[in-house]
N, C-alpha and C positions, 0 to 999 in steps of 0.2 A: 541529491539523495546520497547519503553516506552509508557504507556498510558498517558492521559492528566493530571494525577496526579503524573506522574514521576515513576510509578511502572512498572516493566517488564510485558509484555504481554507474558506469558509463552508459550502458543501454537505457537505463531509466532516465538518466540526465538528458540524453539525446531525445528520447521520446517526449519528455516534458518540455524541452526547448522547442521542438516542432509543434507541440500542442499550443504553446504560447504564441507562435507565429500565425496561427489560424485566426480567423475572424470569429472568436467565441468569447464568452464571458471571461473576465480575468479570474473568476473564481473556479472555472473549470480545471485549469492545471493544478490548483491547490487541492481540489476535491480528488482528482485522479492521483495526485501525489500522495495524499493521505491513504487512499486505497492501496497503492503500491507499497507504502510503508507498512501497512497492516499485514500484507502478504509476505513481505520480506521478514518481518519480525516473527511471523508464524514459522517460516522456514528456518530461521536462525534458532528459534527455540527447540526445533527438532534436530538441529545440526545438519540441515540440508542446504547445500549451495544452490543459489537461485537458478543457475544454469544446469542443474541436475534434477530439478523438480519434475515429477511425473504427473500424469493425469490423475493418478490415485491421490497424490499430494494435493492437487487442486480440489478434488472431490472432498477430501478430508477437511480442507480449509473452509469450503462452503458449508459443510456440516457443522464445523466448529462455529462459524459465524451465526448459524441459526440458533445455537444453544448458548453462546457466550452472553454474559450479562452486558447489557447496553447501558452506558452512562445515562443517568437521569438528567434531563435538562430542566433547570429551574427557570420558571417564568420570571421575567424581569420585574413583575409586580410583587413577587414574594421575596 
């Protein structure tokens, strides 16, 4: 995972690497990585460094997730 300047976010990279070493589905790290990316993008949009995020920021993220438009998945038959 890269930050907005293209540098690796080391704690996230380490976490995902450890997750890949576990006995779980190969899709699990991808799913968790996408969730982390969504969180980081939320923080970046607000100008908050990930290591400075507060509980209130996490609360606001969860509230935003509830109201944000979700992409519509098109069924393969359509």
